[in-house]
GUSERO-741912 format. One line per 10 residues: their letters; for each residue x, y, z of N, C-alpha, C. Coordinates in Angstrom, 1 decimal, decimal comma. Atoms other than C-alpha are relative to their C-alpha. Last residue first. Layout:
N
a	X:Y:Z:X:Y:Z:X:Y:Z ~ ... $
// end
This chain:
215
hlhtrwltya	-0,5:1,4:-0,1:-7,7:2,2:9,6:0,2:-0,4:1,4 ~ 1,1:0,9:-0,3:-10,0:5,3:9,7:0,5:-1,4:0,1 ~ -0,2:0,5:-1,4:-7,2:7,9:9,8:-1,1:-0,9:0,5 ~ 1,0:-0,6:-0,8:-8,6:9,6:6,6:0,1:-0,5:1,5 ~ 0,1:-1,4:0,1:-5,4:9,1:4,7:-1,1:0,7:0,9 ~ -1,2:-0,6:-0,6:-4,9:5,6:5,9:-0,1:1,5:0,0 ~ 0,1:0,2:-1,4:-8,5:4,6:5,1:1,2:0,6:0,8 ~ 1,1:-0,9:-0,4:-8,2:6,0:1,6:-0,2:0,0:1,5 ~ -0,5:-1,3:0,0:-4,9:4,2:1,1:-1,0:1,0:0,5 ~ -0,9:-0,1:-1,1:-6,4:0,9:2,2:0,7:1,4:0,1 $
viehwvqqwe	0,7:0,0:-1,3:-9,4:1,3:0,0:0,9:0,2:1,1 ~ 0,9:-1,2:0,0:-7,5:2,2:-3,1:-0,6:0,2:1,3 ~ -0,9:-1,2:-0,3:-4,9:-0,4:-2,3:-0,7:1,3:0,0 ~ -0,4:0,1:-1,4:-7,5:-3,2:-2,0:0,8:1,2:0,3 ~ 1,2:-0,4:-0,7:-9,0:-2,0:-5,4:0,4:0,0:1,5 ~ 0,1:-1,4:0,2:-5,5:-2,3:-7,0:-1,2:0,6:0,9 ~ -1,1:-0,7:-0,7:-4,9:-5,7:-5,6:-0,1:1,5:0,0 ~ 0,2:0,1:-1,4:-8,3:-6,9:-6,7:1,0:0,6:0,9 ~ 1,1:-1,0:-0,3:-7,7:-5,5:-10,2:-0,3:-0,1:1,5 ~ -0,6:-1,4:0,0:-4,3:-7,3:-10,4:-1,1:1,0:0,4 $
sasgvaavqp	-0,2:-0,5:1,4:-6,0:-10,6:-9,4:0,6:1,4:0,1 ~ 1,0:-0,9:0,5:-5,5:-11,9:-5,8:0,4:0,5:-1,4 ~ -0,3:-1,4:-0,1:-3,3:-14,9:-5,2:-1,0:0,9:-0,6 ~ 0,7:-0,7:-1,0:-4,8:-18,3:-4,7:0,3:1,5:0,2 ~ 1,3:0,5:-0,3:-2,3:-20,1:-6,7:-0,6:0,7:1,2 ~ 0,0:0,9:-1,2:0,6:-17,8:-7,6:-1,4:-0,5:0,2 ~ 1,3:0,7:-0,1:1,3:-16,2:-11,0:0,1:-1,0:1,2 ~ -0,1:1,4:0,0:4,2:-13,8:-10,7:-1,4:-0,6:0,2 ~ 1,3:0,7:-0,3:4,5:-10,2:-11,6:0,3:-1,5:0,0 ~ 0,7:0,6:1,2:8,1:-8,8:-11,5:-1,3:-0,7:0,5 $
rpstlvamre	-0,5:1,3:0,4:9,0:-6,7:-8,4:-0,8:-0,5:-1,2 ~ 1,0:1,1:-0,1:8,2:-3,0:-8,4:0,7:-1,4:-0,4 ~ -0,4:1,0:1,0:11,1:-0,6:-7,7:-0,9:-1,2:0,1 ~ 0,8:1,2:0,0:10,3:2,6:-5,7:0,4:-0,9:-1,2 ~ 0,2:0,4:1,4:12,7:5,3:-4,7:-0,7:-1,3:0,0 ~ 0,0:1,4:0,4:12,3:6,8:-1,2:-0,1:-0,1:-1,5 ~ -0,1:0,0:1,4:13,0:10,1:0,6:0,2:-1,5:-0,5 ~ -1,0:0,9:0,5:11,8:9,9:4,1:0,0:-0,1:-1,5 ~ -1,1:-0,8:0,6:10,0:12,9:5,5:1,1:-0,9:-0,4 ~ -1,0:0,0:-1,0:7,7:10,7:7,8:1,3:0,7:-0,6 $
racierirfl	0,6:-0,7:-1,2:4,7:11,7:5,6:1,1:0,0:1,1 ~ -0,1:-1,4:0,3:6,9:10,7:2,6:-0,6:0,8:1,2 ~ -1,3:-0,4:-0,3:7,3:7,2:4,1:0,2:1,5:-0,2 ~ -0,3:0,1:-1,5:3,6:6,7:4,3:1,4:0,5:0,3 ~ 0,7:-1,1:-0,6:3,1:8,1:0,7:0,2:-0,1:1,6 ~ -0,7:-1,3:0,2:5,8:5,9:-0,7:-0,6:1,1:0,8 ~ -1,3:0,0:-0,8:4,3:2,8:0,9:0,7:1,3:-0,2 ~ 0,4:-0,2:-1,4:0,8:3,7:-0,5:1,3:0,0:0,9 ~ 0,5:-1,4:-0,2:2,2:4,2:-4,0:-0,3:0,2:1,5 ~ -1,1:-1,0:-0,2:4,3:1,0:-3,9:-0,5:1,4:0,2 $
hapdsvivvr	-0,3:-0,3:-1,4:1,7:-1,7:-3,2:0,8:1,3:0,1 ~ 1,1:-0,7:-0,5:0,2:-2,0:-6,7:0,2:0,6:1,4 ~ 0,3:-1,2:0,7:3,5:-3,0:-8,1:-1,1:0,9:0,6 ~ 0,9:0,3:1,1:4,3:-5,6:-5,4:-0,3:1,4:-0,7 ~ 1,2:0,7:-0,4:7,3:-4,7:-3,2:-0,9:-0,2:-1,3 ~ 0,4:1,1:0,8:10,8:-3,3:-3,3:-1,3:-0,7:0,5 ~ 1,1:0,8:-0,5:11,5:0,1:-1,8:-0,3:-1,1:-1,1 ~ 0,7:0,5:1,2:14,9:1,8:-2,6:-1,0:-1,0:0,6 ~ 0,4:1,4:0,0:16,2:4,0:0,2:-0,7:-0,4:-1,3 ~ 0,7:0,3:1,2:18,1:7,3:0,4:-0,2:-1,5:-0,1 $
hygntraivv	0,8:-1,2:0,5:19,3:9,0:3,5:-0,8:-0,3:-1,2 ~ 0,4:0,2:1,4:20,6:6,0:5,5:-0,8:1,2:-0,4 ~ -0,5:-1,1:0,9:22,4:7,1:8,7:-0,3:-0,1:-1,4 ~ -1,3:0,4:0,7:22,0:3,8:10,5:0,5:1,1:-0,9 ~ -1,0:0,5:-0,9:19,5:5,0:13,1:1,3:-0,3:-0,6 ~ -0,6:-1,1:-0,8:17,7:7,2:10,6:1,0:-0,5:1,0 ~ -0,8:-0,9:0,8:17,3:4,4:8,2:0,6:1,1:0,8 ~ -1,2:0,7:0,2:16,1:1,9:10,9:1,0:0,9:-0,9 ~ -0,8:0,1:-1,2:13,5:4,3:12,1:1,4:-0,6:-0,2 ~ -0,4:-1,4:-0,4:12,2:5,3:8,7:0,9:-0,1:1,2 $
irkaqeettr	-1,0:-0,4:1,0:12,1:1,6:7,5:0,6:1,4:0,4 ~ -1,2:0,6:-0,4:10,2:0,7:10,7:1,2:0,4:-0,9 ~ -0,5:-0,8:-1,1:7,6:3,3:9,7:1,3:-0,6:0,6 ~ -0,5:-1,3:0,5:7,1:1,6:6,4:0,6:0,9:1,1 ~ -1,2:0,2:0,7:6,9:-1,8:8,0:0,6:1,3:-0,6 ~ -1,0:0,3:-1,0:4,3:-0,7:10,5:1,3:-0,2:-0,7 ~ -0,3:-1,3:-0,7:2,2:1,0:7,7:1,1:-0,3:1,0 ~ -0,8:-0,8:0,9:2,4:-2,2:5,6:0,4:1,3:0,7 ~ 0,8:-0,7:1,0:1,3:-4,3:8,5:0,9:0,8:-0,9 ~ 1,0:0,9:0,5:2,9:-6,9:10,8:-0,8:0,6:-1,1 $
sqteaiiakq	1,1:-0,7:0,7:6,2:-5,4:11,9:-1,0:-1,0:-0,6 ~ 1,1:-0,3:-0,9:8,4:-7,3:14,4:-1,2:0,6:-0,7 ~ 0,8:1,1:-0,2:11,1:-9,1:12,4:-1,2:0,2:0,9 ~ 0,9:-0,5:-0,9:13,4:-6,6:10,8:-1,1:-1,0:0,2 ~ 1,3:0,7:0,0:16,3:-8,4:9,2:-0,9:0,7:1,1 ~ 0,7:-0,3:-1,3:19,3:-6,3:8,2:-1,4:-0,6:-0,1 ~ 1,5:0,2:-0,2:21,5:-7,8:5,5:-0,4:0,4:1,4 ~ 0,6:-1,0:0,9:25,0:-6,8:4,2:-1,5:-0,1:0,1 ~ -0,3:-1,3:-0,4:26,8:-8,4:7,2:-0,7:1,1:-0,9 ~ 0,9:-0,3:-1,1:25,0:-11,7:6,4:0,2:1,5:0,5 $
pvgnamlyal	-0,6:0,2:-1,4:26,8:-11,9:3,1:-0,9:0,6:1,1 ~ -0,1:-1,3:-0,7:24,5:-12,1:0,0:0,6:-0,2:1,4 ~ -1,2:-0,7:0,2:25,2:-15,2:-2,0:0,2:1,3:0,7 ~ -0,3:-0,4:1,3:21,9:-16,8:-2,7:1,2:1,0:-0,1 ~ -0,2:1,2:0,8:21,6:-18,8:0,5:0,3:0,4:-1,5 ~ -1,3:0,6:-0,3:22,3:-15,5:2,3:0,2:-1,3:-0,8 ~ -1,1:-0,8:0,6:19,4:-13,9:0,5:1,3:-0,5:0,3 ~ 0,1:0,2:1,4:17,0:-16,7:1,4:1,1:0,8:-0,7 ~ -0,5:1,3:0,4:18,0:-16,8:5,0:0,1:-0,2:-1,5 ~ -1,4:0,1:-0,4:17,5:-13,1:5,5:0,6:-1,3:-0,5 $
gvqgesytdg	-0,6:-0,8:1,0:14,1:-13,1:3,7:1,6:0,0:0,2 ~ 0,0:0,8:1,2:13,0:-16,0:5,9:0,7:0,8:-1,1 ~ -1,0:1,1:-0,2:14,1:-14,1:9,0:0,1:-0,8:-1,3 ~ -1,4:-0,6:0,1:12,2:-10,9:7,8:1,1:-1,1:0,2 ~ -0,2:-0,3:1,4:9,0:-13,0:7,1:1,4:0,6:-0,2 ~ 0,5:-1,3:0,4:9,1:-14,4:10,6:0,4:0,2:-1,5 ~ -0,9:-0,9:0,7:9,5:-18,1:11,3:-0,7:1,4:-0,2 ~ -1,3:0,1:-0,6:7,8:-20,4:13,8:1,0:1,0:-0,5 ~ -1,1:0,3:0,9:4,3:-19,3:13,0:1,3:-0,1:0,7 ~ -0,2:1,4:0,2:1,6:-19,7:15,6:1,1:-0,3:-0,9 $
pasggltlvv	0,1:0,8:-1,2:0,4:-16,1:15,4:0,1:-1,5:-0,3 ~ 1,4:0,1:-0,4:1,7:-14,5:12,2:-0,1:-0,9:1,2 ~ 0,6:1,3:0,2:5,4:-13,6:12,0:-1,5:0,0:0,4 ~ 0,1:0,9:-1,2:7,1:-10,3:11,5:-0,6:-1,3:-0,3 ~ 1,1:0,9:-0,3:8,1:-8,6:8,3:0,1:-0,9:1,2 ~ 1,0:-0,4:-0,9:10,9:-6,7:6,6:-1,1:-1,1:0,2 ~ 1,2:0,9:0,1:14,1:-7,6:4,9:-0,9:0,3:1,1 ~ 0,8:0,1:-1,2:16,7:-4,7:4,7:-1,3:-0,9:-0,3 ~ 1,4:0,4:0,3:19,3:-5,1:2,0:-0,7:-0,2:1,3 ~ 0,7:0,7:-1,1:22,7:-3,3:2,3:-1,5:-0,3:-0,5 $
paisheylal	-0,8:1,0:-0,7:25,3:-2,2:-0,2:-0,7:-0,8:1,1 ~ -0,3:-0,3:-1,4:22,9:-0,4:-2,5:0,8:-1,1:0,6 ~ 0,9:-1,1:-0,3:22,2:-0,3:-6,3:0,2:0,5:1,4 ~ -0,6:-1,0:-0,9:25,3:-2,4:-6,8:-0,9:1,3:0,2 ~ -0,3:-1,1:0,9:23,9:-4,4:-9,7:0,5:1,2:0,8 ~ -1,1:0,5:0,9:24,1:-7,5:-7,5:0,4:1,1:-1,0 ~ -1,2:0,1:-0,8:22,0:-5,7:-4,9:1,2:-0,3:-0,9 ~ -0,4:-1,4:-0,2:19,3:-4,8:-7,5:1,3:0,1:0,8 ~ -0,5:-0,5:1,2:19,2:-8,4:-8,6:0,5:1,4:0,1 ~ -1,3:0,6:0,2:18,9:-9,6:-5,0:0,6:0,5:-1,3 $
ahdlrarlvp	-1,0:-0,7:-0,9:16,1:-7,1:-4,4:1,4:-0,6:-0,2 ~ -0,1:-1,4:0,6:14,2:-8,5:-7,4:1,0:0,8:0,8 ~ -0,8:0,2:1,2:14,8:-12,1:-6,2:0,3:1,4:-0,7 ~ -1,4:0,2:-0,4:13,6:-11,1:-2,8:0,9:-0,1:-1,2 ~ -0,5:-1,3:-0,6:10,3:-9,6:-4,1:1,5:-0,2:0,3 ~ -0,1:-1,0:1,1:9,7:-12,6:-6,4:0,6:1,3:0,5 ~ -1,2:0,4:0,7:10,5:-15,0:-3,4:0,2:1,0:-1,2 ~ -1,2:-0,4:-0,8:7,9:-13,1:-1,3:1,3:-0,3:-0,8 ~ 0,0:-1,5:0,0:5,2:-13,5:-4,0:1,3:0,5:0,7 ~ -0,4:-0,5:1,3:6,1:-17,2:-4,6:0,1:1,5:-0,1 $
spkgdyeaag	1,1:0,3:1,0:5,9:-17,9:-0,9:0,5:0,6:-1,3 ~ 0,7:-1,1:0,5:9,3:-17,8:1,0:-1,1:-0,4:-1,0 ~ -0,3:-0,2:1,5:10,3:-20,9:2,8:-0,8:1,1:-0,5 ~ -1,4:-0,4:0,3:10,6:-21,1:6,6:0,4:0,2:-1,4 ~ -0,9:0,8:-0,9:7,4:-23,0:7,3:1,5:0,2:-0,4 ~ 0,6:1,3:-0,3:5,5:-21,3:4,4:1,1:-0,8:0,7 ~ -1,0:1,1:0,0:6,2:-17,6:4,2:-0,6:-1,3:0,4 ~ 0,2:1,3:-0,7:3,7:-14,9:3,3:1,2:-0,9:-0,2 ~ 1,1:0,7:0,5:4,9:-11,4:2,3:-0,1:-1,4:0,7 ~ 0,3:1,4:-0,3:7,4:-8,9:3,7:-1,3:-0,5:-0,7 $
fvcivdapaa	1,2:0,2:-0,8:8,5:-5,7:2,1:-0,4:-1,5:0,1 ~ 0,9:1,0:0,6:12,1:-5,6:0,8:-1,2:-0,2:0,9 ~ 0,9:0,5:-1,0:14,1:-2,5:1,6:-1,1:-0,9:-0,7 ~ 1,2:0,6:0,7:17,2:-1,8:-0,5:-0,9:-0,6:1,0 ~ 0,5:1,3:-0,4:19,7:0,4:1,4:-1,2:-0,3:-0,9 ~ -0,7:0,6:-1,2:22,0:3,4:0,9:-0,5:-1,4:0,3 ~ 0,6:-0,4:-1,2:20,9:4,4:-2,7:0,8:-0,7:1,2 ~ -0,9:0,1:-1,1:22,1:4,2:-6,3:-0,6:0,6:1,3 ~ -1,3:-0,8:0,3:19,1:4,2:-8,6:0,8:-0,2:1,3 ~ -1,3:0,5:-0,6:15,9:2,1:-8,8:1,2:0,8:-0,5 $
qdeyayheiq	-0,9:-1,1:-0,4:13,0:4,3:-10,0:1,3:-0,4:0,6 ~ -1,1:0,5:-0,9:11,1:1,5:-11,8:1,0:1,2:0,2 ~ -1,2:-0,8:0,1:7,9:3,0:-13,1:1,0:-0,5:1,0 ~ -0,7:0,2:1,2:5,0:0,7:-13,9:1,3:0,8:-0,2 ~ -0,1:1,4:0,3:3,4:0,3:-10,5:0,8:-0,3:-1,2 ~ -1,1:0,6:-0,7:4,3:3,8:-9,5:0,1:-1,5:-0,3 ~ -1,3:-0,7:0,4:2,1:5,3:-12,2:1,2:-0,6:0,7 ~ -0,5:0,5:1,3:-0,6:2,7:-11,8:1,3:0,7:-0,4 ~ -0,4:1,4:-0,2:-1,1:3,5:-8,1:0,6:-0,6:-1,3 ~ -1,3:0,0:-0,7:-1,2:7,2:-8,8:0,6:-1,4:0,2 $
fyvwicwgla	-1,0:-0,4:0,9:-3,8:6,6:-11,6:1,4:0,2:0,8 ~ -0,3:1,0:0,9:-6,0:4,6:-9,2:1,2:0,4:-0,9 ~ -0,8:0,9:-0,6:-5,7:7,2:-6,5:0,4:-1,2:-0,9 ~ -1,3:-0,7:-0,3:-7,0:9,9:-8,8:0,9:-1,0:0,6 ~ -0,7:-0,1:1,3:-9,8:7,6:-10,1:1,4:0,6:0,2 ~ -0,4:1,3:0,4:-10,9:6,7:-6,6:0,8:0,0:-1,3 ~ -1,0:0,3:-0,9:-11,0:10,4:-5,6:0,6:-1,4:-0,4 ~ -1,2:-0,8:0,4:-13,0:11,3:-8,6:1,2:-0,4:0,8 ~ -0,5:0,6:1,3:-15,5:8,5:-7,9:1,3:0,7:-0,5 ~ -0,6:1,3:-0,3:-15,8:9,6:-4,3:0,6:-0,7:-1,2 $
cllavsflyl	-1,3:-0,2:-0,7:-16,3:13,2:-5,3:0,7:-1,3:0,3 ~ -1,0:-0,5:1,0:-18,9:12,2:-7,9:1,3:0,2:0,7 ~ -0,3:1,1:0,9:-20,8:10,1:-5,3:1,1:0,4:-1,0 ~ -0,9:0,9:-0,8:-20,7:12,8:-2,7:0,5:-1,1:-0,9 ~ -1,3:-0,7:-0,1:-22,1:15,3:-5,3:1,0:-0,9:0,8 ~ -0,7:-0,1:1,3:-24,8:12,9:-6,3:1,4:0,6:0,1 ~ -0,4:1,3:0,3:-25,8:12,2:-2,7:0,8:-0,1:-1,3 ~ -1,2:0,3:-0,9:-25,9:15,9:-1,9:0,6:-1,4:-0,3 ~ -1,1:-0,9:0,4:-28,2:16,5:-4,9:1,3:-0,3:0,8 ~ -0,5:0,6:1,2:-30,4:13,5:-4,0:1,2:0,8:-0,6 $
iffrvasvaw	-0,7:1,2:-0,4:-30,8:14,9:-0,5:0,6:-0,7:-1,2 ~ -1,2:-0,4:-0,7:-31,6:18,3:-1,8:0,8:-1,2:0,4 ~ -1,0:-0,5:1,0:-34,1:16,9:-4,3:1,3:0,4:0,6 ~ -0,5:1,1:0,8:-35,8:14,9:-1,6:1,0:0,4:-1,1 ~ -1,0:0,7:-0,9:-36,0:17,9:0,7:0,6:-1,2:-0,8 ~ -1,3:-0,8:-0,1:-37,5:20,0:-2,2:1,0:-0,8:0,9 ~ -0,7:0,1:1,3:-40,1:17,2:-3,0:1,4:0,8:0,1 ~ -0,6:1,3:0,0:-41,1:17,0:0,7:0,8:-0,2:-1,3 ~ -1,1:0,0:-0,9:-41,6:20,8:0,8:0,7:-1,4:0,0 ~ -1,1:-0,8:0,5:-43,7:20,8:-2,3:1,2:-0,1:0,9 $
nprrrarpla	-0,5:0,8:1,1:-45,9:18,0:-1,0:1,2:0,7:-0,6 ~ -0,9:1,0:-0,5:-46,3:19,9:2,3:0,6:-0,9:-1,1 ~ -1,2:-0,5:-0,6:-47,5:22,9:0,4:0,9:-1,0:0,6 ~ -1,1:-0,1:1,0:-49,9:21,0:-1,9:1,3:0,5:0,6 ~ -0,6:1,3:0,2:-52,1:19,9:1,0:1,2:0,1:-1,0 ~ -0,7:0,3:-1,3:-52,8:23,5:2,1:0,7:-1,4:-0,2 ~ -1,2:-0,8:-0,1:-53,7:24,3:-1,5:0,8:-0,3:1,2 ~ -1,0:0,5:0,9:-56,1:21,4:-1,7:1,3:0,8:0,0 ~ -0,5:1,3:-0,4:-57,8:22,5:1,5:1,0:-0,6:-1,0 ~ -1,2:-0,1:-0,8:-58,1:26,2:0,7:0,6:-1,4:0,3 $
dagsm	-1,1:-0,4:0,8:-60,6:25,7:-2,1:1,3:0,1:0,7 ~ -0,3:1,0:1,0:-63,0:23,6:-0,1:1,1:0,4:-0,9 ~ -0,8:1,0:-0,6:-62,8:26,0:2,9:0,4:-1,1:-1,0 ~ 0,7:1,0:-0,8:-64,0:28,8:0,7:0,9:-1,0:0,6 ~ -0,3:1,3:0,4:-61,9:31,7:-0,4:-0,7:-1,0:0,9 $
// end
């Protein structure tokens, strides 16, 4: 074989190797993309399941997750959660309501305090309300529920929050071996609030970060 014949063949070998590497990288990328898509679809259906299923049943305590408050007044979202908890309390679902949520830097009131005041103003006696005022995140609030429930001997709790929020809350509590029932608050239209799809996408990302310990 002459040098002229060998040169093209020698050049073809590196090209074949480059193509193989590119194919392998594309294959791995495609598999990763399909796995990520499958995961997102699975989480989406879990979120939707708990968003539309009201599991409220007799329990020891009704737990209301915090949301924004405006100078001591509940935001429309927080008020919707509190009103739903109030309705459950009036239907004797549980004898105690736990309001959750701390305060943002610079705020005078905490979300838990605002929830307490709102429920009392609507006829719930103070002795039937526990206000938790330190937690700032969903995970912190869920863990505070577990601590408060165990301290007070509560074995069954009802969680009230936004529909898209409930699956992640349930999973956090389940990791702590806390049995919970979920009860979504009614949808409300609030200026500046995220759309339903934005809420769902946020929960998919937040749940994924929590499960992978990346939050």
